[in-house]
Structure formats: structure tokens, C-alpha cells
N, C-alpha and C positions, 0 to 999 in steps of 0.2 A: 503492500500499500504507502505509493506514493504523498497525497495527502487527505488531511480527511478537514469536516467540518467543525470547528468546536462553537457550542451556542451556550452560554451563560445565559437561561431565563430567572431572571430573577420577580420580586413583585412588580416594582416600577418599573424594570428596564428587558429590554431586550438585545444582548449583545450577540455579534456573529461575526468568527474566524473563519479562513482558509485556511490551515498550517497547511506546513511543509514536514511529514514525518521523520523526515530523514534526522532533522538538527532541532525540529520542535520551533520556527521561525515562522512567525504572522506572516503570509503571504497578503491577503487584505484585510479590513476588518469594518461594519456594518456597526451603528449602534442607533436603537429605534428607542422611545421612549414606548412601545408597545408588551410592557412589561406584563405577566398573567394576569393580574386583577384587571387592567385593562380589557385584553381578549376575551377574559371569563365574561365580563360586560358585554361584550359584542355578541358572544355566543348566546346569553341570554336574549340578550334582543332579539336577534337571529331567528326564534322560538322551533330551532330546528329538534329534530329527533334527539335523543342520547346517545343511538348509534352511530352519528354523525359526529360525533363530539372531537375525534381525535384528527378526521378528516379537516373539518373545519378548522382546528388548530395547524394541521398539516400544512394546510394553504396558504393560511397566513406567513409560514416559514418558509416557503417557497416562494413567496411574493418577497419575502427578505434573499432570501438567495437567489432570484433573478436581481433585487438592485444592485446586489456584491455582484453579480456577476455580469452587468452592465461595464465595468472595470475591469473585467477578465472571464474567460471560460472556464465554466465547471460542469464539470459533467457528472452525468446522472450517476457513474460509480464510484464516485466520491461518498466516502459514509458519513453522516450526519452524528455528531453523541451529543449530547443533552444533557446539562445537569443544573440543581435549581428546581424551581417552583416547578418543572413540564410535568412530573412525577404527584400533586400534590390531588389534594381533590377538589382546588377547580381550575389545573390544569390540564392537560392532552387527557392522560388517563392516570388512574389512582392507582398508585405502587405500594403498596404495606414498608414500612420504617423497616429497616433491619436495629435489630435490639442490640446494646450492647453487652457483651465485648466487642469488638470490631479491630479486626487485622488492618495495620496501618500500612499491606499492600494492597488492600480493598480487594484481596483474591474473595471473604465473601460477602461485601458489597450485595445487593438485589438489584438488578438488572435486566431488563425489559429488553429485547432485541424485538423488532420489526422488519421483518424479509422487504425487502422491493417489491412490491405486487399491485396492480391498478388499485383503487385510487393514489396508493401511497408511491409517491418518485421513486423516492433512495432509501437504500438501506437504512435507518433510525433505529443509533442505542439508547434508550432515557436511562440513565441512574438515578437512584431513590435515595432516599434521607437514611437516617442513623437516629434513635428513640431511645431514652431511659425512662426511668418512672417519673415522670412530671417536667420532663423538657424533649424539644427536639431539633433537629436541624436539618436542613437539603441543599449542600452546593457547597459545607464548608468540610463535609467527608470526601470528596473530589478534592479539594486547596490542600489536606491534611496527607490524603494519599503522594499530590506532589509535591510535599516540602520533604516527604522521607525518603534520604538517600539511598535506603537498604535496610539489613538489618543492623539493628540499633539496640543493646540491651542500656536504656537510660528510663530516668524519672524526666519527664518534659512537659510542659503546660506550652500548647500552641493555645495566640489569641489572637481572634480575626475579628477586627475590628469592623464595626458598619449601622445600618441602621438596627440590627440585631445582636452585639456584640456576642462571639461564642466564647466561652472559655473552656479547652479540650483538653483534657489531661490523657498522657499517655505514658505506661510502663511496660519495659518488654515487648516493646510490640505490637502490644494491646492499647487499642482505646478503650479506657476503664470509667473515665466520669462528662459530663458535659454541663454549661450552667448557662445559658443565656440572659442578656446583659440588654434591657431596651436604649442604650446610651444613643443612637443616633437620633431616635425615634423620640426619646424625651427632649433631646438639642430641637428638634424641628418644630416639636410642639410648641416649646419655650421661646424663641427666637422669632419663628414667624406665626404662633397665635396665640401668643398669651400678653399681659400686661406686660412682658419684659420685653415685646417685640419690637417697640419704640426705644429701647435705650442700648439695640446689639446696631451696629452694622456689620459686614466682614472683612469691608475696605478692601487694602494692601493688601493683605493675608498674610499667614507664617513669613518667619523670616525676619520680622523688622523687633527692633528688642524691647521697644516695652510690649509692645505685642504677646515677646514671649516670656517678659515679665509680671505681665496679668494674668496669663495660663495658669504660672507658678503659684501666686498667692490662691489662684482658684484650685489647685490641686492643695495647698497650704489650708484652706478653709474647708475644702472637704473631711480632712483630719478632725477640724472642731467644731464643729457643727450639723446637725441635722441638716438635710440636704433640702427639706421643706422650708428651713428657716434662712438658710445659705441662701438660695438660690436668689430669694428676696432684694438680698444686696447687690444682685443687678440693677435694682428699680432704683436703690440706692448713693450706690457708685455713680449714675447718671445725675442723680437730682442734685449732689453735692461735687459732683467735676471731680472726684476722686480719680476715675478712669474715662476714659473719651468712649464713644458708644461705640470705634473700632478693637479699644482696647479690652469692651466690656465684653462683648463679641470671645472675645478668646479667653476672656477670665471664666465665663459661662461653660467655652468646652472643659476647662481645665476644671470648674466644681465637678461636671458630670463625669468624666471622663477618671478623674482622683475618687470620688466616690464607686465605680466599676471598679479599680484597682484595690478599694479599699481591703477587699478580702483575702490575699493574696499575702498580707503583712506577716500572717502567723505558720500559715501553709506551707508555701513556697517560696522564700524566705532563703534556700540554698539551691533551690530549683532552677535547670534549665529553663529560660523562658525564650518562646518564639514568639516572634509580631508577622502577623501576614495579612498585609494592607498595602494600601497601593503609598506613596513616596510622602504625602501630608500625615497623614493618618498614623505610619509607623512612625515619623519625625516626633508628634504630640506624643504618642503612648509612650516610646524610651523616652523622652523631657520627663512623663509623668513619674516612669518606674526610677528613671534616674532621682527625681525629687524625694520620692519614697525609700532609695533607699536600697531596691531591688535590681539596680542596674548590672551586677557584675555578673551576671549571666546570662545576658541580654543579646538577641541576635535577631536581624528582620531578615524578610523573603517577600520576595514583590505578588501579591496577588492572584495578576492575569497571570505572568510563568507558571505559577505552581497551578493553578487550574486547567492549565495547556497541556503540564506534566504530568496531571491527575486524569486524564478526558484522556491521554495516550498510554499509561499506563492500563487502567481499566478497560480499555478497547482492546488490546492487545492480549491480555486475557480471555475475550469474550473468542478468539481469533481460534484458539485452540480445545 
């Protein structure tokens, strides 16, 4: 197999890549706002029969492949691999979660392969998620598989920052625990839809000294105060001109990320920690861990690269 199509289908975003399988380099990429939530809404509005659901979603994917194909030729023999919310109750077809423990090579993940057959245009591999009592994840399991270099006898914590940040514990090549933190969603709600929205502004972004200092203040206050009280400081910071709206944006981020990471001080003070996200999130989480004196064992990985590696590992196992 020379190439494959990599699809990361989240709740709010659809990402499609054509990948060179020999070196796992992305040849071309398409990002679309058609996340599972919006496509599911279109499906409901269509009024079509439940038996047509898979084909409805497949048509959406093929339209995105056509858009990608305007830049280069993509034969129908190229296999499509999908991770994320496609296997959820509101996705293409619902697959059950794999219960922990889970092998870090992905060999015991639940995977559905659909062979090319009219009206399915191409071979499609859908990867399901993972669950433990009281918690679940879909998509991060594929990232995790892409993060593991091979056999590794160690105790490590993987942090996948995002809308619903995941903390995944790995011991001796087995995923043994996971926790979800609604850090990104709380930040979105507070910064855009609450009274605090008038007191924050993303501004020039991370990398400015005053923004980074405000972020550290937020992490510090997460240690000292209840989050329901501390978050109102965003309002008073603005009222009393302690921080600019731009600094306040990063203060709020530090407050929420610090609250998320506070759980690690007792159980993970000597554990290897790997942050898997984009450059900005990796930097923010690394800065917070450093402030919390948890940075001696921290490394970072790029989430996009981990996704492609993970999908390829899982796809390769399906051929055997």
C-alpha cells in the first residue's frame, strides 16, 4: 500500500489527509467544519431511513475526498481510515467501546472494516474507542498507539489536551486508566458565553512575556482557591485594571489548566509525562507542569503526527 486516506472526525471538525505510507508524510490535507455533530444534524433533517445512515455519512466523506482530489488524483483503491467520533452513537455506525486494559500497540482495539462495494466507494476502516467505568474516549486511543515506540516497560502518563482533555495511564504496555477533564469546553464557555467574555481577548497570542506571566498567575491561583471563586478574578482583574483583556485570556487559561493538572501532584510527581497536542497547547501545558514542579520527566509529541502513525499501525494489523 503506497498511500492511505487518514480521517480524524471530531465533534466539531473533520480533517482528511492523503498520506504517503512509506514515510507517513502528509501529501495533502483538507480541514472542514463538518464535525460529527453538524453532520448528524443534517442526517436527522434528511428524514432518511436508519439503514441509509452509513451511506449518508459516506457521501459526505466522498465529497471531501473529491475536494481533496481537485488538487491531486486519489484512486478508489486508496483505503480510508477513520478515528474519532465516526464510531459513536451519532456517527456513521456505532461500535462498542473496548474496555480497559488496552494494549498500547492497538492490537486489541475494536475495528470495523467495510470492503468496497456499491454504494461504498472504497475500503473503509473505522476505529472504535475505549472505556472504563465512568469514563470514555474516542480518538485519543489512536493517538496513543502512534505515540508508543514499541515495547516499553514503564509507568507513564499521557496527556491529550483539548476540548475534553484526557489523562491516560500506561503501565507495562497496557493502558490501565483514563480520566477526562472538560478544560477546553469550560474555557470556551467562560471566555465566550459568560459574564467573563467581556474581560478577555486572545490578542497577539502566546509568546509575549506579560501573557505568559498572567498564565502563571492563573496556575498559581488554581492552587490557592476554589475554581468557582477564582474564575471571578477574571472579572475583577479587568475591573481593577490588574490585567489587560489579553493578559486575562491567558490568566483564565492558566487557571483552568492548573486546576486540571493539580490532580497530578500526589500520584505522578515522579512519573514520566508525555503531552500530545499542537505546539501552543504543548507549550502551555509544559509551562504549567513546570510551575507545579512536575517538569523533570515531561516530553511532548505532535498530535497530528501521532494520529497518522497510530492509524497506520492499526491499519497494518488489519491486513494480517
